[in-house]
Biotite code that builds the C-alpha atoms (Angstrom):
import biotite.structure as struc

atoms = struc.array([
    struc.Atom([72.633, 296.760, 49.344], chain_id="A", res_id=1, res_name="UNK", atom_name="CA", element="C"),
    struc.Atom([72.848, 300.122, 47.562], chain_id="A", res_id=2, res_name="UNK", atom_name="CA", element="C"),
    struc.Atom([69.789, 301.012, 45.452], chain_id="A", res_id=3, res_name="UNK", atom_name="CA", element="C"),
    struc.Atom([69.311, 303.596, 42.696], chain_id="A", res_id=4, res_name="UNK", atom_name="CA", element="C"),
    struc.Atom([67.507, 305.792, 45.246], chain_id="A", res_id=5, res_name="UNK", atom_name="CA", element="C"),
    struc.Atom([70.497, 305.461, 47.579], chain_id="A", res_id=6, res_name="UNK", atom_name="CA", element="C"),
    struc.Atom([72.815, 306.537, 44.754], chain_id="A", res_id=7, res_name="UNK", atom_name="CA", element="C"),
    struc.Atom([70.683, 309.599, 44.022], chain_id="A", res_id=8, res_name="UNK", atom_name="CA", element="C"),
    struc.Atom([70.860, 310.687, 47.664], chain_id="A", res_id=9, res_name="UNK", atom_name="CA", element="C"),
    struc.Atom([74.589, 309.956, 47.869], chain_id="A", res_id=10, res_name="UNK", atom_name="CA", element="C"),
    struc.Atom([75.194, 312.048, 44.758], chain_id="A", res_id=11, res_name="UNK", atom_name="CA", element="C"),
    struc.Atom([73.455, 314.952, 46.506], chain_id="A", res_id=12, res_name="UNK", atom_name="CA", element="C"),
    struc.Atom([75.756, 314.434, 49.492], chain_id="A", res_id=13, res_name="UNK", atom_name="CA", element="C"),
    struc.Atom([78.795, 314.646, 47.225], chain_id="A", res_id=14, res_name="UNK", atom_name="CA", element="C"),
    struc.Atom([77.382, 317.880, 45.747], chain_id="A", res_id=15, res_name="UNK", atom_name="CA", element="C"),
    struc.Atom([77.030, 319.295, 49.270], chain_id="A", res_id=16, res_name="UNK", atom_name="CA", element="C"),
    struc.Atom([80.571, 318.151, 50.071], chain_id="A", res_id=17, res_name="UNK", atom_name="CA", element="C"),
    struc.Atom([81.876, 320.316, 47.218], chain_id="A", res_id=18, res_name="UNK", atom_name="CA", element="C"),
    struc.Atom([81.025, 323.302, 49.425], chain_id="A", res_id=19, res_name="UNK", atom_name="CA", element="C"),
    struc.Atom([82.845, 322.164, 52.545], chain_id="A", res_id=20, res_name="UNK", atom_name="CA", element="C"),
    struc.Atom([84.453, 318.714, 52.421], chain_id="A", res_id=21, res_name="UNK", atom_name="CA", element="C"),
    struc.Atom([81.472, 316.660, 53.745], chain_id="A", res_id=22, res_name="UNK", atom_name="CA", element="C"),
    struc.Atom([77.762, 316.663, 52.972], chain_id="A", res_id=23, res_name="UNK", atom_name="CA", element="C"),
    struc.Atom([74.851, 314.743, 54.479], chain_id="A", res_id=24, res_name="UNK", atom_name="CA", element="C"),
    struc.Atom([71.077, 314.438, 54.189], chain_id="A", res_id=25, res_name="UNK", atom_name="CA", element="C"),
    struc.Atom([68.321, 312.926, 56.306], chain_id="A", res_id=26, res_name="UNK", atom_name="CA", element="C"),
    struc.Atom([65.553, 311.092, 54.438], chain_id="A", res_id=27, res_name="UNK", atom_name="CA", element="C"),
    struc.Atom([62.251, 309.926, 55.918], chain_id="A", res_id=28, res_name="UNK", atom_name="CA", element="C"),
    struc.Atom([60.885, 306.403, 55.532], chain_id="A", res_id=29, res_name="UNK", atom_name="CA", element="C"),
    struc.Atom([58.540, 307.871, 52.893], chain_id="A", res_id=30, res_name="UNK", atom_name="CA", element="C"),
    struc.Atom([61.500, 309.198, 50.861], chain_id="A", res_id=31, res_name="UNK", atom_name="CA", element="C"),
    struc.Atom([61.224, 312.897, 51.720], chain_id="A", res_id=32, res_name="UNK", atom_name="CA", element="C"),
    struc.Atom([64.445, 314.818, 52.270], chain_id="A", res_id=33, res_name="UNK", atom_name="CA", element="C"),
    struc.Atom([63.973, 316.276, 55.751], chain_id="A", res_id=34, res_name="UNK", atom_name="CA", element="C"),
    struc.Atom([67.298, 318.025, 56.338], chain_id="A", res_id=35, res_name="UNK", atom_name="CA", element="C"),
    struc.Atom([70.573, 318.561, 54.508], chain_id="A", res_id=36, res_name="UNK", atom_name="CA", element="C"),
    struc.Atom([73.811, 320.196, 55.499], chain_id="A", res_id=37, res_name="UNK", atom_name="CA", element="C"),
    struc.Atom([77.549, 320.359, 54.908], chain_id="A", res_id=38, res_name="UNK", atom_name="CA", element="C"),
    struc.Atom([80.564, 320.907, 57.151], chain_id="A", res_id=39, res_name="UNK", atom_name="CA", element="C"),
    struc.Atom([80.817, 324.254, 58.920], chain_id="A", res_id=40, res_name="UNK", atom_name="CA", element="C"),
    struc.Atom([84.263, 323.759, 60.440], chain_id="A", res_id=41, res_name="UNK", atom_name="CA", element="C"),
    struc.Atom([85.833, 326.745, 58.670], chain_id="A", res_id=42, res_name="UNK", atom_name="CA", element="C"),
    struc.Atom([84.759, 328.809, 61.693], chain_id="A", res_id=43, res_name="UNK", atom_name="CA", element="C"),
    struc.Atom([87.282, 326.825, 63.741], chain_id="A", res_id=44, res_name="UNK", atom_name="CA", element="C"),
    struc.Atom([84.656, 324.727, 65.539], chain_id="A", res_id=45, res_name="UNK", atom_name="CA", element="C"),
    struc.Atom([85.492, 321.209, 64.409], chain_id="A", res_id=46, res_name="UNK", atom_name="CA", element="C"),
    struc.Atom([82.282, 319.799, 65.914], chain_id="A", res_id=47, res_name="UNK", atom_name="CA", element="C"),
    struc.Atom([80.205, 321.426, 63.159], chain_id="A", res_id=48, res_name="UNK", atom_name="CA", element="C"),
    struc.Atom([79.776, 318.226, 61.133], chain_id="A", res_id=49, res_name="UNK", atom_name="CA", element="C"),
    struc.Atom([76.614, 317.738, 59.056], chain_id="A", res_id=50, res_name="UNK", atom_name="CA", element="C"),
    struc.Atom([75.880, 314.328, 60.611], chain_id="A", res_id=51, res_name="UNK", atom_name="CA", element="C"),
    struc.Atom([75.944, 315.888, 64.084], chain_id="A", res_id=52, res_name="UNK", atom_name="CA", element="C"),
    struc.Atom([73.590, 318.650, 62.885], chain_id="A", res_id=53, res_name="UNK", atom_name="CA", element="C"),
    struc.Atom([71.253, 315.973, 61.500], chain_id="A", res_id=54, res_name="UNK", atom_name="CA", element="C"),
    struc.Atom([71.184, 314.165, 64.848], chain_id="A", res_id=55, res_name="UNK", atom_name="CA", element="C"),
    struc.Atom([70.352, 317.393, 66.702], chain_id="A", res_id=56, res_name="UNK", atom_name="CA", element="C"),
    struc.Atom([67.680, 318.361, 64.175], chain_id="A", res_id=57, res_name="UNK", atom_name="CA", element="C"),
    struc.Atom([66.103, 314.883, 64.267], chain_id="A", res_id=58, res_name="UNK", atom_name="CA", element="C"),
    struc.Atom([66.002, 314.850, 68.077], chain_id="A", res_id=59, res_name="UNK", atom_name="CA", element="C"),
    struc.Atom([64.133, 318.165, 68.048], chain_id="A", res_id=60, res_name="UNK", atom_name="CA", element="C"),
    struc.Atom([61.749, 317.535, 65.159], chain_id="A", res_id=61, res_name="UNK", atom_name="CA", element="C"),
    struc.Atom([61.007, 313.817, 64.842], chain_id="A", res_id=62, res_name="UNK", atom_name="CA", element="C"),
    struc.Atom([59.357, 311.238, 67.068], chain_id="A", res_id=63, res_name="UNK", atom_name="CA", element="C"),
    struc.Atom([61.497, 308.269, 68.101], chain_id="A", res_id=64, res_name="UNK", atom_name="CA", element="C"),
    struc.Atom([59.773, 305.970, 65.585], chain_id="A", res_id=65, res_name="UNK", atom_name="CA", element="C"),
    struc.Atom([60.343, 308.449, 62.733], chain_id="A", res_id=66, res_name="UNK", atom_name="CA", element="C"),
    struc.Atom([64.024, 308.731, 63.647], chain_id="A", res_id=67, res_name="UNK", atom_name="CA", element="C"),
    struc.Atom([64.424, 304.943, 63.699], chain_id="A", res_id=68, res_name="UNK", atom_name="CA", element="C"),
    struc.Atom([62.898, 304.641, 60.224], chain_id="A", res_id=69, res_name="UNK", atom_name="CA", element="C"),
    struc.Atom([64.897, 307.507, 58.681], chain_id="A", res_id=70, res_name="UNK", atom_name="CA", element="C"),
    struc.Atom([68.097, 307.116, 56.683], chain_id="A", res_id=71, res_name="UNK", atom_name="CA", element="C"),
    struc.Atom([71.184, 309.307, 56.913], chain_id="A", res_id=72, res_name="UNK", atom_name="CA", element="C"),
    struc.Atom([73.145, 309.601, 53.672], chain_id="A", res_id=73, res_name="UNK", atom_name="CA", element="C"),
    struc.Atom([76.605, 311.080, 53.792], chain_id="A", res_id=74, res_name="UNK", atom_name="CA", element="C"),
    struc.Atom([79.635, 311.633, 51.606], chain_id="A", res_id=75, res_name="UNK", atom_name="CA", element="C"),
    struc.Atom([81.911, 310.218, 54.304], chain_id="A", res_id=76, res_name="UNK", atom_name="CA", element="C"),
    struc.Atom([81.395, 307.659, 57.045], chain_id="A", res_id=77, res_name="UNK", atom_name="CA", element="C"),
    struc.Atom([80.503, 309.203, 60.399], chain_id="A", res_id=78, res_name="UNK", atom_name="CA", element="C"),
    struc.Atom([83.350, 310.089, 62.733], chain_id="A", res_id=79, res_name="UNK", atom_name="CA", element="C"),
    struc.Atom([83.103, 308.732, 66.304], chain_id="A", res_id=80, res_name="UNK", atom_name="CA", element="C"),
    struc.Atom([81.382, 311.922, 67.551], chain_id="A", res_id=81, res_name="UNK", atom_name="CA", element="C"),
    struc.Atom([78.733, 311.792, 64.823], chain_id="A", res_id=82, res_name="UNK", atom_name="CA", element="C"),
    struc.Atom([78.237, 308.027, 65.104], chain_id="A", res_id=83, res_name="UNK", atom_name="CA", element="C"),
    struc.Atom([77.614, 308.409, 68.838], chain_id="A", res_id=84, res_name="UNK", atom_name="CA", element="C"),
    struc.Atom([75.126, 311.253, 68.235], chain_id="A", res_id=85, res_name="UNK", atom_name="CA", element="C"),
    struc.Atom([73.375, 309.092, 65.625], chain_id="A", res_id=86, res_name="UNK", atom_name="CA", element="C"),
    struc.Atom([73.082, 306.250, 68.120], chain_id="A", res_id=87, res_name="UNK", atom_name="CA", element="C"),
    struc.Atom([71.988, 308.410, 71.042], chain_id="A", res_id=88, res_name="UNK", atom_name="CA", element="C"),
    struc.Atom([69.077, 309.941, 69.130], chain_id="A", res_id=89, res_name="UNK", atom_name="CA", element="C"),
    struc.Atom([68.076, 306.581, 67.620], chain_id="A", res_id=90, res_name="UNK", atom_name="CA", element="C"),
    struc.Atom([68.449, 307.297, 63.918], chain_id="A", res_id=91, res_name="UNK", atom_name="CA", element="C"),
    struc.Atom([68.107, 304.376, 61.497], chain_id="A", res_id=92, res_name="UNK", atom_name="CA", element="C"),
    struc.Atom([70.169, 303.327, 58.515], chain_id="A", res_id=93, res_name="UNK", atom_name="CA", element="C"),
    struc.Atom([73.409, 305.020, 57.468], chain_id="A", res_id=94, res_name="UNK", atom_name="CA", element="C"),
    struc.Atom([74.605, 304.990, 53.852], chain_id="A", res_id=95, res_name="UNK", atom_name="CA", element="C"),
    struc.Atom([77.987, 306.509, 53.017], chain_id="A", res_id=96, res_name="UNK", atom_name="CA", element="C"),
    struc.Atom([80.024, 307.087, 49.867], chain_id="A", res_id=97, res_name="UNK", atom_name="CA", element="C"),
    struc.Atom([83.513, 306.828, 51.404], chain_id="A", res_id=98, res_name="UNK", atom_name="CA", element="C"),
    struc.Atom([84.794, 305.170, 54.572], chain_id="A", res_id=99, res_name="UNK", atom_name="CA", element="C"),
    struc.Atom([86.715, 306.488, 57.556], chain_id="A", res_id=100, res_name="UNK", atom_name="CA", element="C"),
    struc.Atom([89.548, 304.141, 56.645], chain_id="A", res_id=101, res_name="UNK", atom_name="CA", element="C"),
    struc.Atom([89.718, 305.634, 53.160], chain_id="A", res_id=102, res_name="UNK", atom_name="CA", element="C"),
    struc.Atom([89.741, 309.156, 54.586], chain_id="A", res_id=103, res_name="UNK", atom_name="CA", element="C"),
    struc.Atom([92.641, 308.290, 56.878], chain_id="A", res_id=104, res_name="UNK", atom_name="CA", element="C"),
    struc.Atom([94.592, 306.843, 53.963], chain_id="A", res_id=105, res_name="UNK", atom_name="CA", element="C"),
    struc.Atom([93.895, 309.901, 51.829], chain_id="A", res_id=106, res_name="UNK", atom_name="CA", element="C"),
    struc.Atom([95.016, 312.305, 54.538], chain_id="A", res_id=107, res_name="UNK", atom_name="CA", element="C"),
    struc.Atom([98.292, 310.386, 54.844], chain_id="A", res_id=108, res_name="UNK", atom_name="CA", element="C"),
    struc.Atom([98.646, 310.453, 51.049], chain_id="A", res_id=109, res_name="UNK", atom_name="CA", element="C"),
    struc.Atom([98.223, 314.254, 51.094], chain_id="A", res_id=110, res_name="UNK", atom_name="CA", element="C"),
    struc.Atom([100.685, 314.704, 53.964], chain_id="A", res_id=111, res_name="UNK", atom_name="CA", element="C"),
    struc.Atom([97.986, 316.226, 56.184], chain_id="A", res_id=112, res_name="UNK", atom_name="CA", element="C"),
    struc.Atom([98.498, 316.547, 59.919], chain_id="A", res_id=113, res_name="UNK", atom_name="CA", element="C"),
    struc.Atom([97.149, 313.549, 61.820], chain_id="A", res_id=114, res_name="UNK", atom_name="CA", element="C"),
    struc.Atom([93.623, 313.793, 63.184], chain_id="A", res_id=115, res_name="UNK", atom_name="CA", element="C"),
    struc.Atom([93.251, 314.212, 66.960], chain_id="A", res_id=116, res_name="UNK", atom_name="CA", element="C"),
    struc.Atom([90.424, 311.626, 66.752], chain_id="A", res_id=117, res_name="UNK", atom_name="CA", element="C"),
    struc.Atom([90.836, 308.033, 65.582], chain_id="A", res_id=118, res_name="UNK", atom_name="CA", element="C"),
    struc.Atom([89.215, 307.056, 62.276], chain_id="A", res_id=119, res_name="UNK", atom_name="CA", element="C"),
    struc.Atom([86.976, 304.326, 63.659], chain_id="A", res_id=120, res_name="UNK", atom_name="CA", element="C"),
    struc.Atom([84.243, 302.651, 61.647], chain_id="A", res_id=121, res_name="UNK", atom_name="CA", element="C"),
    struc.Atom([80.615, 303.070, 62.667], chain_id="A", res_id=122, res_name="UNK", atom_name="CA", element="C"),
    struc.Atom([80.332, 299.432, 63.887], chain_id="A", res_id=123, res_name="UNK", atom_name="CA", element="C"),
    struc.Atom([83.227, 300.145, 66.262], chain_id="A", res_id=124, res_name="UNK", atom_name="CA", element="C"),
    struc.Atom([81.097, 302.882, 67.877], chain_id="A", res_id=125, res_name="UNK", atom_name="CA", element="C"),
    struc.Atom([77.466, 301.727, 67.601], chain_id="A", res_id=126, res_name="UNK", atom_name="CA", element="C"),
    struc.Atom([75.955, 298.428, 68.617], chain_id="A", res_id=127, res_name="UNK", atom_name="CA", element="C"),
    struc.Atom([74.238, 296.643, 65.737], chain_id="A", res_id=128, res_name="UNK", atom_name="CA", element="C"),
    struc.Atom([74.134, 299.531, 63.219], chain_id="A", res_id=129, res_name="UNK", atom_name="CA", element="C"),
    struc.Atom([72.386, 299.291, 59.842], chain_id="A", res_id=130, res_name="UNK", atom_name="CA", element="C"),
    struc.Atom([75.172, 300.565, 57.567], chain_id="A", res_id=131, res_name="UNK", atom_name="CA", element="C"),
    struc.Atom([75.939, 300.413, 53.846], chain_id="A", res_id=132, res_name="UNK", atom_name="CA", element="C"),
    struc.Atom([79.061, 301.758, 52.164], chain_id="A", res_id=133, res_name="UNK", atom_name="CA", element="C"),
    struc.Atom([81.461, 302.628, 50.770], chain_id="A", res_id=134, res_name="UNK", atom_name="CA", element="C"),
    struc.Atom([80.439, 303.006, 47.119], chain_id="A", res_id=135, res_name="UNK", atom_name="CA", element="C"),
    struc.Atom([83.614, 302.732, 44.987], chain_id="A", res_id=136, res_name="UNK", atom_name="CA", element="C"),
    struc.Atom([82.752, 305.211, 42.196], chain_id="A", res_id=137, res_name="UNK", atom_name="CA", element="C"),
    struc.Atom([81.498, 307.839, 44.613], chain_id="A", res_id=138, res_name="UNK", atom_name="CA", element="C"),
    struc.Atom([84.376, 307.192, 47.012], chain_id="A", res_id=139, res_name="UNK", atom_name="CA", element="C"),
    struc.Atom([86.773, 308.093, 44.195], chain_id="A", res_id=140, res_name="UNK", atom_name="CA", element="C"),
    struc.Atom([84.863, 311.334, 43.599], chain_id="A", res_id=141, res_name="UNK", atom_name="CA", element="C"),
    struc.Atom([85.157, 312.147, 47.309], chain_id="A", res_id=142, res_name="UNK", atom_name="CA", element="C"),
    struc.Atom([88.872, 311.276, 47.169], chain_id="A", res_id=143, res_name="UNK", atom_name="CA", element="C"),
    struc.Atom([89.401, 313.763, 44.333], chain_id="A", res_id=144, res_name="UNK", atom_name="CA", element="C"),
    struc.Atom([87.349, 316.392, 46.178], chain_id="A", res_id=145, res_name="UNK", atom_name="CA", element="C"),
    struc.Atom([89.557, 316.028, 49.244], chain_id="A", res_id=146, res_name="UNK", atom_name="CA", element="C"),
    struc.Atom([92.652, 316.189, 47.040], chain_id="A", res_id=147, res_name="UNK", atom_name="CA", element="C"),
    struc.Atom([91.487, 319.477, 45.471], chain_id="A", res_id=148, res_name="UNK", atom_name="CA", element="C"),
    struc.Atom([90.603, 320.968, 48.854], chain_id="A", res_id=149, res_name="UNK", atom_name="CA", element="C"),
    struc.Atom([93.931, 319.929, 50.348], chain_id="A", res_id=150, res_name="UNK", atom_name="CA", element="C"),
    struc.Atom([95.900, 321.321, 47.395], chain_id="A", res_id=151, res_name="UNK", atom_name="CA", element="C"),
    struc.Atom([93.985, 324.620, 47.487], chain_id="A", res_id=152, res_name="UNK", atom_name="CA", element="C"),
    struc.Atom([95.128, 325.193, 51.093], chain_id="A", res_id=153, res_name="UNK", atom_name="CA", element="C"),
    struc.Atom([98.820, 324.849, 50.294], chain_id="A", res_id=154, res_name="UNK", atom_name="CA", element="C"),
])
């Protein structure tokens, strides 16, 4: 179930995504934003996803119980690498604006080169995840963002 608070955090993720295709934030059980980031893949290192950075930050700065109670909000559903990192460090709920399936469809629509990694859903990677998404209105915003970014590179 997506709440008004969830929508506020997801809107921030979409704002972050405007900078670099994907944006994510980590929120404590008390509602404090602990960490936020966006993609840093322009350097050529395609492992520089914000969800992966969140997992690393959480492992270094939060106790296991705090990680389990935290929520990761993101403009796009975690890729397999990020979902695995999320699971390995024991983060809690994931809320996303757009799904991996949608992203794959959009990339085909734009004529983009196929990804070297399968677009799997989080439940295909993690056992018993607490996941909510996609959110149709925000997913369409993310779709248009990806369209603009793709067109600007042509």
